N, C-alpha and C positions, 0 to 999 in steps of 0.2 A: 113365766107369763108370756103368752104368745104375742108376737109382733101386732101392733095395731095396723088396721087396713082401712082404706078410704070408706067414708060413710056412703049411705045409699043416695044421699042428697046434700047439694051445696049450692050457694048462691052463685059463686064464679069458679069455674075450674080452669086451671092454667096448665097447659101441656108444656113441660120443660122448665128446668131450674137454673138456666143460665141467666146472663144479666138482664135479658128481657122479661123472662118470667119472674126472676126474684124481685126486679123492681115493680112489675105490676102487682106481685102479691103483697109486698110491703106497703105500697101505697094504698092498696085496697083495705088491707088489715087496718092501717092507721085511720081509715074512714069507717071502721066498725062494719065492714062488709065481709061476710063469711067467704073464705077463699081457700080453695084446695089446690096444691101443686102436685102434679105427678111427674116425676123425673125417671127417665129410663135407666140411668146409669147410677153408679155409687160415687159421690164426691169424697175426696178431690179427684179430679180427672184432668188429663192434659188437653190444652186447647190453644189454637192459633189466636193471634190478635192481642199482643201484649203491650201495644203502645196506645195511650189514651189521650184524649183532647180535654182541653180546659173546660169545655161545655158540660162536662159530667158534673161539675161543682153544684150548679142549682138544683139538678136532680138528686144527687146525694144528699144535699141539705134537706130537700123535701121529704126524702125517705128517711131521715134521721140517721144517715151513715157517714157524715163528714168527718166526724171525730175519729171513728173507728178506722176509716180508710187513711186518714192522714197519720194516725198514730202507728199504723201497722209496721212501717219500715220499708214501704215500697220506694224505689229511686224516684226522685223528683225530676220531672222532664220540664225544663224551662224553654226548650227550643228544639227545633229540627233542622237538619240541612239536607239540601236535595241537589246532588250534582247530576242533573239531567243530561248533561252533554260533557263528554270527556274533553278536557283542555280549557274549559271554562270555570270560573268561579262557582262555587256552590251557592244555591239560593237559600236564604236563611229565613226561617219563620220564627220569631222571637216572641214567646208568649209575655215576656216581661214588658212588652209595649202595651198589653191590655190594661184597662183601667182597674179592673176588679181581681181577676183570677190570673196570676202570674205564673203558675205552673200546673202541670198535669202529673201523671204518674206512668212509670214503666213498671209492669207487674207481671208475675207468673200467674197465668190465668187459673191454674189450679188453686192457688191460694187466694186470689181475688174472688173468684166465683163461689168458692166456699164461704168465704166472708159474707157476701151477699145473700146466699141462700140461708145461712144460719141467721141472719138478721131477719129475714122475712118470718122464720119460725118465732123469733122473739117478739115481733110485732103481732102475732096472733094467727098467722097462716098456717094451716095444716099441710106439712110437706112429707111426701112419701117418695123416698129414693128406691131405685131398682124396682120401679112399678111402671112399666111401659104401657102405655095405651095401645090396645090391640085393634079397637074399632071404634069409629064415631057413628053414633045413631042419629038420624035425621027425622024430622017431622016436615015432610016436604023439603024445603031448601034451608030449613032452620035446624042447627044442631042441638040436640035435646039431651044426650046422654053419651057416656064412653063405657066401653068394656075394657077392663084392665087386668093384667096378671101381676101379683105380688111376688116379692122374692121368697116369701114362705111357700109359695106353690098355690096359694089361694086365688082364685078369680073372682070378679065381681063386675057390678055396674053401678055407675054413679051418674044420677040426673043433675042438671044444672039449669040455671037461667041464662047464664052467659059463659061463652067459651072464649079463651085466649090461646091461640096457638102459637107458642114460643119454642117449638120443637127443633128449632136450629136447622142445620142442612138437610135434615130428613124432611121437613116441611110436610108434616102430615096431611094437613088441610089442602095446601096447594098441589102436591104431588099425587096424592091418592084419591081425593074426592072432587076438588075444583078443577084439577088437571089444568092449571093456567100458569104454571111456572115456565119462563122462557129463559134459556141460557144465552148469554151474550158472547157471540163467537169472537169478537174482538179481544175479550178478555178471558177466553178460554185457555187459561194458563195452569201451569204446574208449578208448585213451590216446594222446594226441598230445603230443611232448615235443621238446625241443631244448636248446641251450646258450645261456647269456648270459655276457658278460664285463664285469666291473666292478660286480657286484651288491654290495650291502651284506650284512654278516653279520646273522643274525636277532638282534632285540632282544626282551627279555621285557617284561612290564607295567611293570616298574620302570625300563625303559630300559638294563638290563645287557645288553651284547653277547655273544653266544654263537657264536663263529666255529667252524665245523665242524659246528654242530647241524643234524640234519634238521628240516624243518618241514613240516607239511601244513595245509591250510586248506579248509574247506568252502566251496563256492561259495553265494553269498547267495541264490540262487533254488531251492535244493534239488537242483540237477541233478547235482552230483558234487563232486569235490575236486581240489586241487593238491598237487603235491609240489615241494619245494626241497632240492636236495642239493649242498652245496658241494664242488667237487673241486679237485685240486691244479692249479697254474698259473693260478689266478684264475677258473676257470669255475664256473658255477651250472648244474647240470642242473634244468630246470623243465619240469614237464609237467601236464596236466589229464586226469582221468579222468572220463568220463560214461558213462551207460548207452547201449547200442547203440541204443534207441528214441529217446533224446534226441539222439544224435549225428544220426540220420536227419532229425529234425525241424530241427535247426540247419542242416544241409546244404541243406535247402529254403528256410529263411528268412534264413539268414546268409550261407552261401556256402561257399567252400573251406575246407581244413584250416587254412590261415593265418588266414583271418577267424575261424573256431571257436575256435582256439588263443587269439588276443588278446581275443576276447569272453569267453571262460571266465577268463582272468587278470584282466580288468576287474572281475569279480564277487568279487575277493579283495583287500580293502585291504591286508593284510600283504604279500602278494606284490608289489603294485604299488608299495609303499614299498621293497621290497628292490631293484627294477630300475628305479627312477625315473631313474637316471643310467646305467644299463647299457645295452649293445647286444647285439642277437641275433647269433649267430655260427653260421655252417654251415647246415644243412638240418634240416627238420622230420622227425620220424619218427612213424610211426603202428603201433599194435598193437590186435588186436581179438580178442574171444572169448577170453580167456586164463584163465579160471577153469574147472576141470574136475578130475574125480578119477576113477581107474579103480576098478573094483569089487574087484581084488585087486592086490597089489604083488608077488607071488610065485608060483611053481609049481615043478614038478620041475626042479630044477637051473638055475633062473633067478631073477633079482631085477629088479624095476623101480626105479629111483632118480632123484630130482630131478624135473625138469619131465616126464619120461617117465611118472611115476607120477601126480602131481597138481601143480596150481598154483593158488595163491589169489591174489585181488586183492592188489596190492603195498602196501596200506594199512600194514601193520606190517612191511614189509621181510623177509618170511618166505621169499623165494625161495632165496637162497643157503644160508640156515640149513637149510631143509629138503633142500636138495641135499646138502649136506655130511653131514647126518644120514643120509640115504639111503645115501651112499658108505660111511660108517662101518659102518652095519648090513649093507650087502652084503658088505663085506670080512670082517666079524667072524663073519657067519653062515656064509660059505663057509669060513673058516678052522676054524671049530668043526666043521663037517660033515666036512672033510678030516681033521681030527685025531681024529674019532670021539667028540667031546664030546657030540654030539647026532645024531640021524639027520636026513637031508635034509629030511623032511617037518616035523620040528619047528623046524629051522633056518629054513625058509621061513616058517613060522607066526610065529616070533619076529619076523622081519623085517617081515612085514606089520603086525603089532601095534604094533611099535615106531614105525614111520614113521606109521601111521595115527593113533596116539594124539597125535603132535605136530601132524599135519594138522588134527585135530579140534580141538584147542585153538585154533589159530589161526582156524579157519573160524567158531568159535563167536564170538571177539572181533570179527572183521571183520563178521560178520552183525550183532551188537549194535550196533556203532558206525555201521554203515551205516543202521540204523533212525533214528539222530540225524541223520546228514548229509543224509538225504532228507527230513527234517521239521523244518525250522528254526524253525517257528513256536513249538515248545515243547520242554521238556526230555523226552527220550525214553530215555536210557540207563538201563538197569536200576540200581536202588539209589542213584541220584543225587538228592539233595535240592536244591531251589532251582537254583542254577547252579554249584554246587561240583564241577565235573567233575575237579577234581585228586584227590579221593577214589577215583574209578574208576580213575584212572591209577596211583595208588599201589597199588591191589590187583591190577592186571593187569601190573605191571612184570616179576615173575618169568616171565610167559609171553612178553610182547612183547620181552624180552631175550634169549629163547631158553634161559634158564638151567633151566627145568623140564625140559627134554629131555635135556641132557647135562652140565650143570655143576653137580652136586648139592653140591658143597663151598661154593658161594656161596649156599646157601639154608638156612634153619631151618625146623622143623616148624610153628612157629606161623605164620610167613609163608606157608607152603605150604597150610596149613588155611584161612587167610583167603582166600587166591587161588582155591583149589579150590571153596570154597563160593560165592565170587562167581561164578565160572565156571558152576557148577551152577545157580545162580539165574538167570543170564543165559540158559542152555539151556532151563530150564523156561519162561522167558518167551518165547523164540523157538518153543518147541513149541506155543505158543497162537496162533502166526501162521497165516494161512489155509492149509488143508491142500494147496492148489495150489502153495505155496512150496516148491521143492526142499530149501531149507535146513532148513525146519521139519520136512521128513520125516527129515533126518538126527538130529534130536533125540529120540532114543527111549531107552528105559530101558536098551536094550542098550549104546547108546553111553555112557550115563552109567556103567553098570557096568564097561565094558570099556576105554574110550578116552579118558576124561579123569581117570583115577584119579592119585593122589598120584605125583609123578615118581620118588619113591624106590622105588615099586612095581617088583618084578621081573615079568617076563612068564613065565608058566608055571615060576615058580620060578628063573628065570635072569636075569642081567643081563650087558651087555658088559664083558669084560676089557680095558681100554684100556692095554695094556702091550706095547711093541714087542718082538717075538720071542715073545709069547704071546697075541697078539690071538685073541680068541674069545668064547665064552660060558661062565660059570661059575655053578654052582648056589649058591644061598643057604645059609648055615649056619642051625643051629636058632635062634640069637638073633635073626638078621636075619629069619628066618621069622616068628618071634613078633612083632617089630616090625611087619613088613609087615601081619600079621592085624589088628593094632590099628588101623592106618591105613585098611585096607579097610573095617573096620568104621565107622570115621568117615565115609567116602565114602558108604556105603550108608545111614547114618543121616540124612545130608543128603538123599539122594535120597528117603527114605521121609518125611521132614519136609516135602519139597517137594511130594510127592504129596498129603499131608494137607491142605496149605495150599490146593491147587487144588479139594478137594472141596467 
């Protein structure tokens, strides 16, 4: 029996079967919307981004995935430790302080992504692996069909009403057609990573062991940082992240990737203590230039989601979070447009703002903390007095857990106010960086007003209705609108206050 190939027509076509594409497909299929996924590779396949945030839980639940993921055997992640300056205590993000979701997961992406893709099939999506999209066909500025090649050698064309580009780093729409992807030079990093067996669990300053905890450590020479992610079966994912220019220097002075990798690890006392009796297993992997953003994440009947839209340096493990958020928004806005809850232009605008707001929060946090990582000689993080970095991590926990983007039940207004004020202050500090810095250019009053607002804020008076069978966008009621106006006033007061302080 010959392999099945994609049909000539589908309602929604999704390019890419990673978390963004799989979540989009599962959610749409659960709404009885015909969905086809075209994935270039054969799963399982290796991928970076193994540490997840607690905000994935509401999306997993909506997609019907919670029980599958929880029972798979992934390491449960209750916390993260961030030593952003050598010689000072590590900052601690403790998910057990959350009201609802007390843990996330540390996953092998080959296993996690396979689980998500298989689930989308079970929900009714038609999934075709080893079927890359070769061309996207447009009617003016609207995509209407794709040309694909199947693993069997057969080629064909599939028409659609909606397109979701979740093609990952390749970013087919942004790179080839829109040509609107911009790399962030500040985060033009190179990462080198691999796996160790027999490593010790992370221990805090008091010697308490934290099995399952994520940890990062700044390299002592200002050049970058390391990640350490414990995985099931006794493996530790361990990598270094350095700027591209530093990598070039080390290639000349130190040697190949293996020597660079071990040199970087040697600059991190915490890491060396974890692997003192461990053995390296497998091969080294390298990733380059992986921080970028597209000018827009939507257009006429199309959405960009996950890495196809933007990717930030992995310091705060935002990759899968933003992918799932993009998948949720893609599915919800398509459902809303199909049901007539909003016109297509409004639905696309909602998606763009929804994803961009989450992206902007993380890019502010990453940029602020890189300011410290690359200057180890003094305390550089905004608002930190002496060496008490824990104050900063307490303030940013709602953001770096992802809860400001999707899990509002786990927040309260006072916590949000403190977090958003800190974010605003950090943004204003970054705005004073040299104008040649692309991150500084992002820090405008428009961004302040539109992209880091209170997470309870609706977008254009709407928010996502996260209910199976009714997924879409819903308008705010009068009381909610009044509540939002109060919070918007608060954010604007913070902005005006920051402006006055700069005069």
